[in-house]
C-alpha positions in Angstrom: -12.5 -4.5 -11.4 -10.2 -1.7 -10.3 -7.8 -4.2 -8.7 -7.7 -6.4 -11.8 -6.7 -3.4 -14.0 -3.9 -2.2 -11.8 -0.5 -2.2 -13.7 2.5 -2.9 -11.5 5.1 -2.5 -14.3 7.1 0.7 -14.1 6.3 3.5 -16.5 7.9 6.3 -14.4 10.7 8.0 -16.2 14.2 8.0 -14.7 14.3 10.7 -12.0 16.8 12.8 -14.1 14.1 12.9 -16.8 11.1 13.6 -14.6 9.7 17.1 -15.0 6.4 17.3 -13.1 5.1 15.7 -10.0 1.8 16.2 -8.2 0.1 15.5 -4.8 -3.5 15.0 -4.0 -5.3 15.1 -0.7 -9.0 14.6 0.2 -10.8 15.4 3.4 -14.3 14.9 4.7 -16.1 14.2 7.9 -17.4 10.6 8.4 -21.0 11.7 8.6 -20.7 14.8 6.3 -21.7 14.9 2.7 -19.3 17.7 1.9 -15.8 16.8 0.7 -12.7 19.0 0.2 -10.0 18.2 -2.2 -6.8 19.6 -3.6 -4.1 18.8 -6.2 -0.8 20.6 -6.5 1.7 20.3 -9.3 5.4 20.9 -8.9 8.3 21.1 -11.2 11.0 18.5 -10.6 13.7 18.6 -9.4 13.3 22.3 -8.5 10.1 21.6 -6.6 8.6 24.9 -7.6 4.8 25.1 -7.3 3.4 25.3 -10.9 -0.3 24.9 -10.3 -2.8 24.2 -7.6 -6.5 23.5 -7.5 -8.9 23.1 -4.6 -12.5 22.0 -4.8 -15.6 21.5 -2.6 -18.0 18.8 -3.7 -21.1 17.1 -2.4 -20.3 13.4 -1.8 -23.0 11.1 -3.0 -21.3 7.8 -2.2 -21.8 6.8 1.5 -19.0 6.3 4.0 -18.1 2.6 3.8 -14.7 1.5 5.1 -12.7 -0.2 2.4 -14.7 1.6 -0.4 -13.6 5.2 0.4 -12.1 5.6 -3.1 -15.6 5.6 -4.6 -16.5 8.4 -2.3 -13.4 10.4 -3.0 -12.9 9.8 -6.8 -15.5 12.3 -8.0 -13.8 15.1 -6.1 -10.3 14.0 -7.4 -11.7 14.0 -10.9 -13.1 17.5 -10.4 -9.7 18.8 -9.3 -7.9 17.0 -12.1 -10.2 18.6 -14.7 -9.2 22.1 -13.4 -5.5 21.5 -14.1 -4.1 23.0 -17.3 -1.6 20.1 -17.7 -1.7 16.7 -16.2 1.5 15.7 -14.2 3.7 12.8 -15.0 3.0 11.2 -11.7 0.5 11.8 -8.9 1.2 11.0 -5.2 -1.9 10.3 -3.1 -2.2 11.0 0.7 -3.6 7.4 1.1 -3.2 3.9 0.0 -2.5 2.2 -3.3 -2.1 -1.6 -3.3 -1.9 -1.6 0.5 -5.6 -2.0 0.8 -7.8 -5.0 1.7 -9.0 -5.4 -1.9 -5.7 -4.1 -3.4 -7.6 -1.1 -4.7 -6.9 2.0 -2.6 -7.4 5.6 -3.8 -4.1 5.7 -5.7 -5.1 2.5 -7.7 -8.5 3.9 -8.3 -7.2 7.2 -9.7 -4.6 5.5 -11.8 -7.0 3.0 -13.4 -9.6 5.7 -14.1 -7.1 8.2 -15.6 -4.1 6.2 -16.9 -1.8 8.4 -14.7 1.2 6.9 -12.9 0.1 7.0 -9.2 1.6 6.2 -5.8 0.0 5.9 -2.4 1.9 7.4 0.5 0.0 7.0 3.8 0.7 8.2 7.3 -0.9 5.1 8.8 -1.2 1.5 8.0 -4.5 0.2 6.8 -3.7 -3.5 6.5 -0.6 -5.8 6.5 2.3 -6.9 8.6 5.8 -5.6 8.7 9.0 -5.4 10.7 10.0 -2.0 11.9 12.6 -0.5 9.5 15.9 0.8 10.7 16.1 4.3 12.3 18.0 6.0 9.4 16.3 7.8 6.5 16.0 5.4 3.6 15.5 2.4 5.7 12.6 0.2 4.6 10.9 -3.1 5.1 8.2 -5.0 3.2 4.5 -4.6 4.1 2.8 -7.9 3.5 -0.8 -9.3 3.5 -1.3 -13.0 3.7 2.4 -13.5 2.8 2.1 -11.3 -0.3 4.0 -7.9 -0.6 1.6 -5.0 -0.9 3.9 -2.1 -0.1 7.0 -0.8 1.7 7.3 0.8 5.1 9.8 3.6 4.5 11.7 5.8 6.9 11.7 9.2 5.2 13.4 11.1 8.1 15.9 9.7 10.6 14.3 8.7 14.0 10.8 9.7 12.8 7.8 7.5 12.2 7.8 5.8 8.8 5.3 6.2 6.0 3.5 3.4 4.1 4.3 3.5 0.4 2.4 1.3 -2.2 2.1 1.4 -5.9 -1.1 2.8 -7.3 -0.8 2.2 -11.1 2.0 2.0 -13.7 4.8 1.8 -11.2 6.5 -1.0 -9.2 7.6 -1.1 -5.5 11.3 0.1 -5.9 10.4 3.1 -8.1 7.5 4.1 -5.8 9.8 4.1 -2.8 12.6 5.9 -4.6 10.3 8.6 -5.8 8.8 9.2 -2.3 12.3 9.5 -0.8 13.3 11.9 -3.6 10.3 14.1 -2.8 10.9 14.1 1.0 13.2 16.8 2.0 12.7 18.5 5.3 9.7 16.7 6.6 8.3 13.2 7.1 5.8 13.5 4.1 6.7 14.3 0.5 6.4 17.9 -0.4 3.6 17.1 -2.9 1.0 15.6 -0.5 2.2 17.8 2.4 1.3 20.9 0.3 -2.0 19.4 -0.9 -2.9 18.6 2.7 -2.3 22.2 3.8 -4.4 23.5 0.9 -7.3 21.2 1.8 -7.1 22.3 5.5 -7.3 25.9 4.5 -10.3 25.3 2.2 -12.0 23.3 5.0 -11.3 26.1 7.5 -12.7 28.8 5.2 -15.8 26.7 4.6 -16.5 26.2 8.3 -16.0 30.0 8.9 -18.7 30.7 6.3 -21.3 28.4 7.9 
């Protein structure tokens, strides 16, 4: 049902009209029922942190590969509900269309909320591709059974690529252009990179208290 409702037409404003961007990251142990999540919102193009929320939640849905979005979504929803203003676009540290059922976390969040979402993952979940060139901006198609599901994008010269796929209300070219625009000094876009650090801090504090 999530996959059927994904919209791959572009609703993202032109980059010179974009004002807010956000990143989301979720973390949990495979056998743990406790999840940690964070969402950060930045101004664009200044990339000033406007708002951040981090939450701890008991995860009711079991750990089932391919269905992790159902485990993660309640925590994402809790974080979104804490924001004073919803961002124009949300980048997920995970998959969008590049998923066995074409319904990764970015798709799930987009369909549930109506937000424009993009998946930007550090590792490939499914699909085949040719290695992109070594320069920043080089890219190649990620395909599954001959169908395009994402793009493999070099965000930093001579550094491992990332795996970019639309989540909802965006197409392939605009998803990749956005990720490249949000990637400055590091391999990952500032949005999800900052969210990842916030989640790790939350997880560390939680472990220190137990």
